[in-house]
FITORDREN-715518 format. One line per field, with one value per residue (C-alpha): residue in three letters; x, y, z. Coordinates in steps of 0.001 Angstrom, whole numbers. Last residue first. Example, Ala and Ser with C-alpha at 12.3 -4.5 7.8 and 13.67 -1.06 7.14 Angstrom:
2
zadren [SER/ALA]
xx [13670/12300]
yy [-1060/-4500]
zz [7140/7800]
END
This chain:
593
zadren [ASP/ARG/ARG/GLU/ARG/SER/VAL/VAL/ARG/TYR/LYS/ASN/LEU/VAL/ALA/ASP/ARG/SER/ILE/VAL/GLY/GLU/LEU/HIS/ARG/PHE/ASP/ALA/ARG/SER/VAL/VAL/PRO/VAL/LEU/PRO/SER/GLN/TYR/VAL/HIS/ARG/LEU/ALA/VAL/GLU/LEU/PRO/LEU/ASP/PRO/HIS/LEU/TYR/PRO/LEU/ARG/GLY/THR/PRO/LEU/ALA/SER/GLY/LEU/SER/LEU/GLU/GLY/LYS/GLY/GLU/SER/ALA/LEU/ARG/LYS/LEU/LEU/ASP/ARG/SER/VAL/SER/SER/TRP/GLY/SER/PRO/SER/MET/ARG/VAL/LEU/PHE/LEU/ASP/ALA/ASP/LEU/SER/GLN/VAL/ARG/HIS/LEU/ALA/GLN/GLU/VAL/PRO/GLU/GLU/ALA/ASN/LEU/VAL/PRO/SER/THR/VAL/ALA/GLN/MET/ALA/ASP/GLU/VAL/ARG/LEU/ILE/SER/GLU/GLU/ARG/GLN/GLU/GLU/MET/SER/PRO/LEU/ASP/MET/GLY/ASP/GLN/ARG/THR/LEU/LEU/ASP/PHE/ILE/PRO/THR/PRO/GLN/LEU/SER/ARG/SER/ILE/VAL/TYR/ALA/PHE/THR/ASN/ALA/LEU/ILE/VAL/PRO/VAL/ILE/ILE/SER/TYR/ASN/GLY/SER/VAL/GLU/LEU/VAL/MET/PHE/VAL/SER/THR/MET/PRO/ALA/ARG/LEU/PHE/GLY/ALA/PHE/LEU/VAL/GLY/MET/GLY/VAL/LEU/ALA/TYR/THR/GLY/THR/SER/GLY/THR/LEU/HIS/PRO/SER/LEU/ILE/HIS/GLU/VAL/GLY/GLY/VAL/ALA/GLY/GLY/LEU/MET/ALA/GLY/VAL/PHE/LEU/THR/PRO/ALA/PHE/MET/GLY/GLY/PRO/THR/GLY/SER/VAL/PHE/SER/LEU/THR/THR/ALA/ILE/ILE/LYS/LEU/GLY/ALA/LEU/LEU/ALA/LEU/ILE/LYS/TRP/THR/PHE/GLN/ASP/HIS/MET/ALA/GLN/ASP/MET/TYR/GLU/TYR/GLY/ALA/GLY/MET/ILE/GLN/PRO/ALA/GLY/PHE/PHE/GLY/ILE/LEU/GLY/ILE/LEU/PHE/GLY/ALA/LEU/ALA/PRO/GLN/LEU/TYR/GLN/THR/TRP/ARG/PRO/LEU/ALA/ARG/LEU/ARG/PRO/ARG/PHE/TYR/GLY/ILE/SER/LYS/ALA/PHE/ILE/VAL/ALA/ALA/PHE/GLY/GLY/VAL/ILE/GLY/LEU/VAL/VAL/TYR/ALA/VAL/LEU/GLU/ALA/PRO/ARG/VAL/LEU/ALA/VAL/ALA/PRO/ILE/ARG/PHE/LEU/PRO/GLU/SER/GLY/LEU/PHE/TRP/ARG/VAL/VAL/VAL/VAL/SER/SER/VAL/ALA/SER/LEU/VAL/VAL/SER/GLY/LEU/ILE/GLY/ALA/SER/TRP/ARG/GLY/ILE/VAL/GLU/GLU/ILE/VAL/PHE/LEU/VAL/ALA/SER/ILE/PRO/ALA/ASN/PHE/ALA/ALA/ALA/LEU/GLY/ALA/ALA/ALA/GLY/VAL/PRO/ALA/LEU/LEU/ARG/LEU/LYS/GLU/ARG/SER/LEU/GLU/LEU/ARG/ARG/GLY/LEU/ALA/SER/ALA/LEU/SER/ALA/GLY/ILE/GLN/LEU/SER/PRO/ASP/GLU/PRO/GLY/LEU/SER/GLN/GLY/SER/GLY/ILE/ALA/LEU/ALA/ALA/CYS/ILE/PHE/LYS/GLY/ILE/ALA/THR/ARG/PHE/PRO/ILE/TYR/GLY/ASN/TYR/ILE/TYR/LEU/ALA/ALA/LYS/THR/GLN/ASN/VAL/GLY/SER/GLY/ARG/VAL/GLN/PRO/PHE/ILE/TYR/ILE/VAL/LEU/VAL/SER/ILE/LEU/LEU/GLY/VAL/LEU/THR/PRO/ALA/ALA/LEU/LEU/ARG/TRP/ASN/HIS/PRO/GLU/LEU/ARG/PRO/GLY/LEU/LEU/GLY/ILE/LYS/SER/TRP/GLU/ILE/ALA/LEU/ARG/PHE/CYS/VAL/VAL/ALA/LEU/GLY/SER/PHE/LEU/GLY/ILE/PHE/VAL/ALA/LEU/ILE/LEU/PHE/PHE/ARG/GLU/GLU/GLN/ALA/MET/SER/TRP/ALA/SER/ARG/LYS/ASN/GLY/SER/ALA/GLU/ARG/THR/VAL/PRO/GLU/PRO/SER/SER/ALA/PRO/PRO/PRO/ALA/SER/ALA/HIS/PRO/SER/ASN/SER/LEU/THR/MET]
xx [-10214/-11204/-7402/-7056/-10186/-8562/-5261/-7221/-9367/-6217/-4302/-7347/-7642/-4001/-4199/-7263/-5756/-2828/766/3611/6812/10516/10982/14750/14715/14784/17959/19161/15868/14291/10939/7500/5307/1728/-1178/-4880/-3472/-5106/-6633/-3554/-1442/-2481/-3351/232/1373/-980/1266/4178/7216/9868/8994/9372/6736/6514/4270/3322/4719/2745/4434/1698/2827/4062/7662/8507/6718/9073/7661/7078/3691/2433/292/-2914/-3792/-851/-1545/-5190/-3864/-1256/-4142/-6512/-3673/-3211/-23/1717/4647/7677/10829/14155/16629/14337/11110/10196/6611/4132/1234/-2522/-5023/-3926/-5085/-2155/-2188/-1588/1146/4351/3006/1667/5059/6709/4371/4678/8515/10845/12830/10492/10695/7720/7523/5963/2813/3242/5076/4780/2280/3120/796/3206/6085/4130/4444/2012/3370/2987/1442/3855/4412/752/-391/1919/622/-2890/-5337/-8180/-11382/-13346/-15703/-13912/-12862/-11295/-9222/-8056/-6920/-5124/-3151/-2526/-1036/-3197/-1580/-620/1127/3358/3447/4621/7371/8531/8750/10610/13016/13793/14185/16585/18829/18458/19190/22139/23778/23031/24813/28028/25830/25797/23661/21537/18285/18699/20148/17327/14784/16311/15850/12247/11356/12321/10322/7130/5088/3517/4061/6837/9026/8550/8915/12465/13381/13116/14855/17794/18170/17385/20101/22699/21999/22386/25984/27108/30423/29123/31414/29099/26839/23797/24148/24915/21911/19464/20639/20215/17038/15776/17145/15512/12374/12506/13376/10830/8070/8910/9326/6019/4396/5974/4714/1001/-650/-3278/-7070/-8628/-11049/-11011/-9031/-6258/-5841/-6326/-3824/-1303/-1535/-1326/1593/3246/2910/4727/7580/7867/8247/10743/12792/12224/13608/16538/17605/17098/19690/21415/22005/19613/16919/17241/16688/13555/12557/12764/10836/7877/4793/2586/2428/4448/7132/4749/5377/5060/1550/216/1386/-251/-3247/-3110/-3322/-6510/-7857/-7210/-8865/-11736/-11900/-11423/-14330/-16904/-18451/-18287/-20255/-23482/-23369/-24074/-21034/-20085/-17013/-15521/-15922/-14411/-11190/-10732/-9470/-7442/-5980/-4617/-4038/-1407/504/546/1969/4510/5610/6041/8177/10237/11050/12217/14257/15886/17074/18441/20262/22008/22918/24513/26745/29051/30257/32036/32246/28952/28776/26907/28088/25209/22332/21007/17352/14957/17580/19034/18692/16976/13455/12526/14959/15282/11462/11625/14420/12463/9596/11474/13030/9818/7862/10879/11319/7494/7331/10477/9242/5893/7418/10111/7546/6310/4127/2426/1212/402/2623/5865/5967/4657/7074/10128/9712/9457/12324/14428/12997/13803/12992/10453/7472/8723/9127/5682/3905/5990/5443/1611/1651/2877/688/-2216/-1189/-1379/-5044/-5324/-2824/-5188/-8481/-7110/-5869/-8369/-5730/-7861/-8495/-4659/-4093/-6867/-5613/-1822/-3081/-4990/-2078/250/-2315/-2735/1146/1337/-1388/734/3765/2385/2396/-37/23/-2660/-816/-2730/-448/-859/-4796/-4657/-2315/-4372/-7559/-6374/-4355/-6501/-9516/-7878/-6372/-9786/-11640/-9486/-11645/-9479/-10266/-7534/-10037/-12129/-11791/-8021/-6087/-8417/-9008/-5108/-4867/-7503/-5708/-2557/-4354/-3927/-7588/-10515/-10366/-13130/-15914/-14698/-17363/-20046/-18389/-14693/-15035/-17301/-15008/-11938/-13597/-14200/-10554/-9385/-11035/-9612/-6134/-5639/-7038/-5039/-1648/-2544/-2936/906/1691/4263/6463/5956/8113/7077/3460/770/-1949/38/3253/1855/-400/2542/4769/1886/1268/4869/4857/1818/3207/6237/4126/2076/5135/6702/3264/3313/6801/6608/3344/5363/7848/5518/3916/7280/7264/3509/4437/7108/5151/2330/4717/5988/2378/1662/4801/3963/124/1561/4167/1226/-1094/1707/2456/-1334/-1853/1009/154/-3386/-2273/168/-2670/-2388/-4969/-7556/-8619/-10309/-14201/-15045/-12531/-14690/-15534/-11798/-10579/-8903/-7039/-5469/-6220]
yy [-23125/-24869/-25628/-26956/-29333/-30689/-31333/-32992/-35295/-36188/-37415/-39363/-41108/-42308/-43379/-45222/-47148/-48201/-47202/-48849/-47583/-47307/-51048/-52088/-55031/-53006/-51336/-48113/-47124/-47560/-49523/-48591/-51798/-51845/-52869/-53560/-54954/-54359/-51029/-49961/-50380/-48082/-45423/-45249/-43899/-40718/-40167/-39232/-41115/-39893/-42739/-45352/-48016/-51796/-54393/-57496/-60905/-63928/-67530/-68453/-68995/-72059/-72062/-68498/-69016/-71867/-75117/-76639/-75467/-77195/-79940/-78630/-77065/-74904/-73465/-72703/-70877/-69009/-68058/-66770/-64577/-62932/-63050/-60472/-60599/-58443/-58853/-59645/-62892/-64113/-62370/-59895/-60798/-58164/-58877/-58773/-59044/-56783/-56964/-59016/-62134/-64887/-62600/-64089/-67674/-67628/-66831/-69647/-72115/-70987/-71557/-68610/-68261/-65966/-63388/-61664/-57885/-57399/-54786/-51114/-50111/-46279/-44760/-43076/-40540/-37710/-40177/-41302/-37791/-35027/-32472/-28790/-27026/-24400/-26185/-27037/-23412/-22123/-24717/-23615/-26161/-24902/-23954/-21876/-18985/-16710/-14364/-17627/-18202/-14529/-14846/-18023/-16462/-13624/-15313/-15286/-14073/-10559/-8755/-11708/-13724/-10374/-9822/-13355/-13219/-9795/-10894/-14136/-12589/-10184/-12800/-15665/-12974/-11221/-14664/-16032/-13026/-14825/-17383/-15398/-16562/-13458/-14762/-18059/-16847/-14333/-17030/-19552/-17202/-16265/-19919/-21044/-18204/-18557/-16016/-14122/-10653/-11187/-13770/-12292/-8745/-9734/-11524/-8496/-6386/-8554/-7659/-3917/-4010/-5602/-3180/-452/-1674/-2817/-911/382/3160/6019/5098/7341/8223/4861/3458/5858/4804/1017/1662/2989/503/-2227/-636/-189/-3855/-5089/-3084/-4348/-7967/-7806/-6098/-8940/-11935/-10300/-11804/-10555/-10756/-7524/-8138/-4544/-5691/-6495/-3471/-912/-2907/-3099/671/1564/-906/499/3974/3206/1506/4225/6954/5014/4406/8208/9220/6873/8319/6577/5102/2902/-158/-2492/479/329/-3316/-2951/-299/-2711/-5249/-2963/-5351/-2718/721/1674/3245/5880/8001/11789/13050/10775/7601/8297/9302/5949/4282/6032/5428/1738/1244/2976/845/-2208/-1045/-6/-3176/-4601/-1387/-2970/-5836/-3691/-3508/-6390/-7284/-3820/-4357/-7835/-6598/-3524/-4756/-7994/-5973/-3274/-5555/-7537/-4358/-2736/-6282/-6495/-3046/-3737/-6906/-5010/-2407/-5028/-7062/-3773/-3146/-6719/-5944/-3112/-5128/-7635/-4764/-5335/-8665/-6427/-7212/-8915/-9046/-8074/-7139/-6107/-8240/-7655/-8792/-11069/-13566/-13824/-17157/-16172/-15703/-18654/-21313/-19863/-20206/-23777/-24743/-22974/-25276/-28409/-27599/-26857/-30023/-32314/-30829/-31177/-34849/-36028/-34041/-35665/-39218/-38961/-37570/-33945/-32261/-28741/-29360/-25531/-23386/-25152/-27857/-25179/-22428/-24769/-25811/-22523/-21310/-24048/-23646/-19884/-18251/-16615/-17005/-20157/-21441/-20415/-22049/-25354/-25413/-24855/-27777/-29989/-28414/-29333/-32773/-34233/-34139/-35845/-38658/-39500/-39245/-41732/-40327/-40119/-38701/-35874/-35239/-35295/-32829/-30368/-30487/-29891/-26932/-25386/-25765/-24069/-21253/-20940/-20598/-18225/-16116/-16010/-15150/-12291/-9334/-6694/-2919/-2477/-499/-1573/-4584/-6009/-5817/-6895/-9811/-10777/-10752/-12753/-15281/-15884/-16331/-18946/-20799/-20665/-21974/-25072/-25804/-26724/-30193/-31524/-33292/-30205/-29530/-30022/-29781/-27624/-25450/-25112/-23898/-21361/-20127/-19390/-17976/-14321/-13109/-13293/-15882/-18046/-15699/-15887/-14996/-12521/-11068/-11515/-10412/-7337/-6255/-6640/-4284/-1779/-2115/-1552/1642/3153/1452/2832/6272/7610/6547/7107/10880/11164/13586/11349/9130/5357/4208/2363/3433/2704/691/-844/-1213/-2613/-4835/-6108/-6752/-8548/-10692/-11548/-12767/-14794/-16238/-17506/-18526/-20885/-22259/-23145/-24875/-27026/-27959/-28434/-30475/-32489/-33218/-34113/-36673/-38397/-38506/-39622/-42302/-43541/-43727/-45621/-48192/-48635/-49308/-51688/-53809/-53819/-55076/-57771/-58880/-59356/-60941/-63554/-64121/-64749/-66728/-69289/-69464/-70373/-72657/-74726/-77571/-79651/-77268/-78069/-75397/-72210/-71966/-68489/-66614/-67243/-63776/-62906/-60025/-62014/-64343/-61064/-59604]
zz [38567/35413/34970/38341/37893/34667/36526/39458/36979/34842/37888/39063/35786/35854/39519/38696/35838/37558/38198/40026/41446/40898/40383/39657/37263/34230/35288/33865/32356/35787/36331/36499/36869/35509/37644/36512/33166/29711/30586/32314/29110/26472/29035/30382/26940/27955/31012/28959/29787/32188/34869/32865/31930/32021/29768/31843/30574/29357/30017/32454/35968/37386/35737/37043/40332/41318/41674/45186/45585/42489/44078/42542/45910/45736/42203/43194/46284/44243/41534/44518/45892/42271/40291/38287/35517/34949/32678/33212/33683/35681/36292/39158/40076/41021/43407/43171/45888/48543/52301/53438/55420/52896/50633/52343/52788/49281/47977/50046/48720/44992/45283/44976/41503/39876/42612/44437/45161/48418/48503/49227/46075/45955/43275/39924/38917/38182/37565/34371/33009/32554/29964/30634/27729/26108/22736/22687/23346/20894/18161/18987/17562/15480/17232/14492/15045/12696/15552/17175/13971/14104/17544/16826/14002/16415/19045/22362/25589/24115/26874/28269/25043/23256/25760/25683/21938/21762/24183/22670/19172/20432/21738/19021/16405/18440/18839/15202/13852/12669/10788/7777/4643/5154/3982/5562/8890/9145/8114/10627/13779/12862/11994/15468/17219/15180/17112/14107/16079/18361/16377/12925/14596/16000/12793/10802/13332/12973/9368/10211/12937/10736/7692/10240/10843/14341/15349/18754/19772/19023/21856/22003/18400/17142/19511/17889/14264/15517/16836/13633/11386/13662/13579/9575/9234/11657/10341/6768/7851/9351/6409/4342/6435/6820/3721/1402/546/1613/4460/5728/8805/6713/4703/7462/10050/7299/6678/10520/11011/8061/9345/12528/10824/8179/10930/12687/9711/8649/12206/11814/8650/5276/2895/5248/3206/5198/4835/1137/980/3325/730/-2315/-338/88/42/-1275/-101/2880/681/-617/2356/1366/1233/-1505/123/3256/1237/-815/2384/3363/-159/-37/3303/2134/-1141/916/3171/832/-516/3144/4253/2625/5173/8231/10477/12586/10347/11251/14904/14694/12643/14853/18049/17099/14097/16603/19329/16920/15818/19409/20616/17862/18633/22154/21332/18808/21191/23835/21094/19958/23437/23681/20484/22029/24973/22582/21230/24341/22636/20075/16464/15599/11620/8701/5214/3318/2430/-1162/-225/-1806/-2595/-6004/-7675/-10923/-11749/-13929/-12732/-9380/-9021/-10136/-7925/-4940/-5831/-5879/-2543/-832/-2227/-1276/2323/2966/1787/3602/6942/6680/6174/8715/11373/12394/14832/14953/11323/10527/12929/13592/10717/8221/9548/9571/6167/4824/6776/5229/1673/1313/-2142/244/-2153/-3581/-148/922/-1898/-1516/2400/1768/-793/1699/4440/2198/1086/4696/4575/1305/2606/5435/3335/886/-2496/-5528/-7980/-8873/-5153/-4579/-7215/-6075/-2613/-3574/-5832/-2794/-559/-3211/-3443/115/948/-1969/-303/2852/1107/-1341/950/2258/2525/-240/-3161/-6510/-6818/-3408/-3962/-7758/-7230/-4025/-5693/-8844/-7080/-4318/-6341/-8661/-5719/-3929/-6942/-6577/-3486/-331/1052/3338/5561/5911/9891/10693/7404/5603/8624/8919/5409/6162/9046/6896/3852/4751/5085/2633/-151/838/-668/-4205/-6575/-5270/-1982/-2717/-6374/-5599/-2597/-5034/-7608/-5153/-3411/-7089/-7331/-4095/-4410/-7686/-7390/-4350/-5417/-9098/-8410/-7632/-4944/-3546/-6128/-6533/-9593/-12610/-12575/-9766/-11794/-14759/-13037/-9690/-11809/-13664/-10645/-8987/-11936/-11986/-8506/-8975/-12255/-10306/-7527/-9926/-11410/-7886/-6831/-9870/-9208/-5576/-5980/-8489/-5850/-3171/-5629/-5696/-2035/-1949/-4546/-2162/723/-1129/-2339/1063/2274/-644/-28/3883/2949/233/2653/5452/2902/2086/5628/6396/3173/4045/7470/6631/4016/6479/6500/9659/11523/8843/6837/7916/7965/9639/7415/4294/3551/3422/5676/8319/5661/4275/969]
END
């Protein structure tokens, strides 16, 4: 405990005693040591969160496989009565579980994790992990068109939150545990730690520091190690040889990006339109909505397209290996959008990552097939188009541009296609932003009545800088070398009351006219300003700094110098509290208008 926290701080020892200094220094050392210990403990805890999340995701994936085999059989075949019965009956069971036992497991889990971070101080009930595990495994295993990645993210976050509460961590650390567990769960589900880390930072946290990044990376890597230990190190897809042979093929990938952008908009608008309307129906219909969605999806599978049921990883793999015609691929992409919309808007627990990748792979393969017919000289394989298409839909629908690029590269292990991936994803992202201004996760959040920070809006928001509120210097700048009398003579007839002083050899100070007069009357007129003024120096700013940085200083000093980064003695302008507040007031008025 430092001296300032002591109950006897009001009666310090005599000034001659070194005891206060010794105690203060000792307290600071203990405080620094304690903080370092806490940071190391948090990093170790992140490893254990990754291990526990990895084990949970392994069990989750096995539960989905066993549910699928038990409910739908080892193979999905059209005209099989199970395709109709399983999703319908399991839908009824899921609705009962969600309404009466696990009311917080609806949706994908991404927004719920963000809500835990920004609203509930990192608190996620452990019951949520159990409910998400059971309901999502049953839903995906029975054929609902949803994926396991988003639920895995929420399961990992819930386990991390429960562990943090058990260890009685501080509120700040408990709040950070949710994204650490989310990264672990997503990395285990994807078997791709880099993509998981990027997504959590890009869409859940929205910011990062060395401590946060280290914890997220450790949890993601340790969870992937666990998954690979139990399930093998094979990636989700058997990626064929992919490469960009001719630069002219980039035009074809631009077309893919445009088509994918429009498909992403249709996908997002469908969910955004039907979800609130189904939720506004009478309460008794909530018992039937998952079952009805399952029945309609089962009909699609029964009459010839069972590929759209479940996550569909094996069919994405087949699309990459050119086992479907372009017409079938286009049909599967459209049907998957319909099926996923039905499943998600009905309130069935499950994720949108896998359906997004499915639609992208099918759409990419279809576009590639059409372009090969129209331009036979193109050498790009269907697998390459399908792989790039996965990133295109990820960028356009989920609006995570950085994650979409690295996900494709990490899954394929081939950096030769980075140019097509970036190009196609950029077109899809721009088109989606233009036609669907609100990202899907933000749209779902606002439909739920929450106001969580929009990471895309934060990325796109223009930053006000010091130069935007900086004012020109109208008063003379005094020098530390000039005498007090000379300085007083220079400013005597001016209207300003406060003047900047350029100190030597560097730094800035300020002096008022009244202070100059007092110094002169005290017989200090021959002294230089540098020796006559108090030793305190003014803070200074640079023109490119964010304007919010200026707020920390303008309340301490009425006038803050803005100097060049190349020469701290070169004055670019000045900034004041009124100038900062006026700039924010103007911007706020412009945004309202």
